C-alpha positions as CSV (number, residue, x, y, z in Angstrom):
1,X,-50.2,-20.9,40.7
2,X,-50.1,-17.9,38.1
3,X,-47.4,-15.2,39.0
4,X,-49.3,-12.4,37.0
5,X,-51.9,-10.1,38.1
6,X,-54.7,-8.8,35.7
7,X,-55.0,-5.4,35.7
8,X,-58.3,-3.8,35.4
9,X,-58.9,0.0,36.0
10,X,-62.4,0.7,37.4
11,X,-64.9,1.0,34.7
12,X,-63.1,-1.6,32.5
13,X,-64.6,-4.7,34.4
14,X,-67.4,-5.1,32.0
15,X,-64.9,-5.4,29.0
16,X,-62.9,-8.0,31.1
17,X,-65.8,-10.1,31.5
18,X,-67.5,-9.8,28.3
19,X,-64.3,-10.1,25.8
20,X,-62.2,-12.0,28.3
21,X,-59.0,-9.8,28.2
22,X,-57.1,-7.9,30.8
23,X,-56.6,-4.6,30.0
24,X,-53.0,-4.9,31.3
25,X,-51.2,-7.7,33.0
26,X,-48.4,-7.4,35.5
27,X,-45.5,-10.1,36.4
28,X,-43.1,-8.8,38.7
29,X,-42.1,-5.2,37.9
30,X,-43.0,-5.5,34.2
31,X,-46.9,-4.4,33.2
32,X,-48.0,-5.2,29.7
33,X,-50.9,-3.2,28.2
34,X,-53.3,-4.3,26.1
35,X,-54.1,-1.9,23.0
36,X,-56.2,1.2,23.6
37,X,-58.3,2.8,21.7
38,X,-58.9,7.0,22.1
39,X,-62.8,6.5,22.2
40,X,-64.5,9.2,24.6
41,X,-66.4,8.4,27.9
42,X,-69.3,7.5,25.8
43,X,-67.6,4.9,24.0
44,X,-67.4,6.8,20.5
45,X,-64.5,8.1,18.8
46,X,-64.1,11.7,18.3
47,X,-64.6,13.3,15.0
48,X,-60.9,14.8,15.8
49,X,-58.0,12.6,15.2
50,X,-56.0,14.7,17.9
51,X,-58.3,14.5,20.5
52,X,-58.9,10.5,19.6
53,X,-55.1,10.2,20.3
54,X,-55.0,12.5,23.6
55,X,-57.9,9.8,24.5
56,X,-55.7,7.2,24.0
57,X,-52.5,8.2,25.9
58,X,-55.0,9.2,28.6
59,X,-56.2,5.6,28.7
60,X,-53.1,4.4,28.6
61,X,-51.9,6.4,31.7
62,X,-54.9,5.4,33.9
63,X,-54.2,1.8,33.0
64,X,-50.6,2.3,33.9
65,X,-51.5,3.9,37.1
66,X,-53.7,1.2,38.4
67,X,-50.9,-1.0,37.8
68,X,-48.3,1.0,40.1
69,X,-46.7,2.5,36.9
70,X,-46.6,5.6,35.2
71,X,-46.0,6.8,31.4
72,X,-42.4,7.5,32.8
73,X,-42.1,3.7,33.1
74,X,-43.0,2.7,29.7
75,X,-40.0,1.3,27.7
76,X,-41.7,-0.4,24.4
77,X,-44.6,1.5,22.7
78,X,-46.3,-0.1,19.6
79,X,-48.9,1.7,17.6
80,X,-51.8,0.6,14.6
81,X,-52.6,3.1,12.5
82,X,-55.7,2.8,9.7
83,X,-54.3,6.2,8.0
84,X,-50.9,6.7,8.7
85,X,-49.8,9.1,6.3
86,X,-52.7,11.5,7.1
87,X,-52.7,11.3,11.1
88,X,-49.3,10.3,12.1
89,X,-48.4,13.9,12.8
90,X,-51.3,14.4,15.3
91,X,-50.6,11.1,16.9
92,X,-46.9,11.9,17.4
93,X,-48.2,15.5,18.8
94,X,-50.2,13.4,21.3
95,X,-47.5,11.0,22.3
96,X,-45.1,14.4,22.7
97,X,-47.5,15.9,25.1
98,X,-47.1,13.3,27.6
99,X,-43.9,11.2,27.0
100,X,-40.5,12.6,27.7
101,X,-36.6,11.5,27.7
102,X,-35.6,8.9,27.7
103,X,-38.1,7.7,25.0
104,X,-39.5,4.3,24.9
105,X,-38.8,2.0,21.6
106,X,-41.6,2.7,19.3
107,X,-42.7,0.9,16.3
108,X,-45.7,2.1,14.5
109,X,-47.8,-0.2,12.1
110,X,-50.3,0.4,9.3
111,X,-53.4,-1.5,9.5
112,X,-56.9,-2.0,7.7
113,X,-59.0,-1.9,10.9
114,X,-59.2,-1.8,14.6
115,X,-61.8,-3.4,16.7
116,X,-64.0,-0.3,17.3
117,X,-65.3,1.0,14.1
118,X,-64.1,4.6,12.8
119,X,-60.8,4.2,15.3
120,X,-57.5,5.5,13.6
121,X,-55.2,4.5,16.1
122,X,-54.5,2.0,18.8
123,X,-51.4,2.0,21.2
124,X,-50.4,-1.1,23.6
125,X,-47.2,-0.6,25.6
126,X,-44.6,-2.8,28.2
127,X,-43.6,-0.5,31.2
128,X,-41.1,-1.7,33.9
129,X,-41.5,-0.3,37.2
130,X,-38.5,0.7,38.9
131,X,-38.0,1.8,42.4
């Protein structure tokens, strides 16, 4: 018997079935969140990078909430960027708008592409829920 639980926020059920991956997995008090991209409600990537990144953190927060966690519980953050030199400032601004001290460990990685065409960044996280 598995000792972990797939976390599937409302609206993510189709992706879970179609692509066979969980938006997050919870084991004990630790939540592992798959990469999220800041697409809008219609699934398209906004033209504005700042809006895209704000959407990504909003999606991350919603996934954490479905697992009983918050952004304050994030201990590790990894971001993947297709155009880091031109968009990292906007990404950091979006991150600063929702994350506070103590800040999580963070690794930013440059890449050539992401799962959704036109996406500029993807964010994955690990959270530890404390009582």
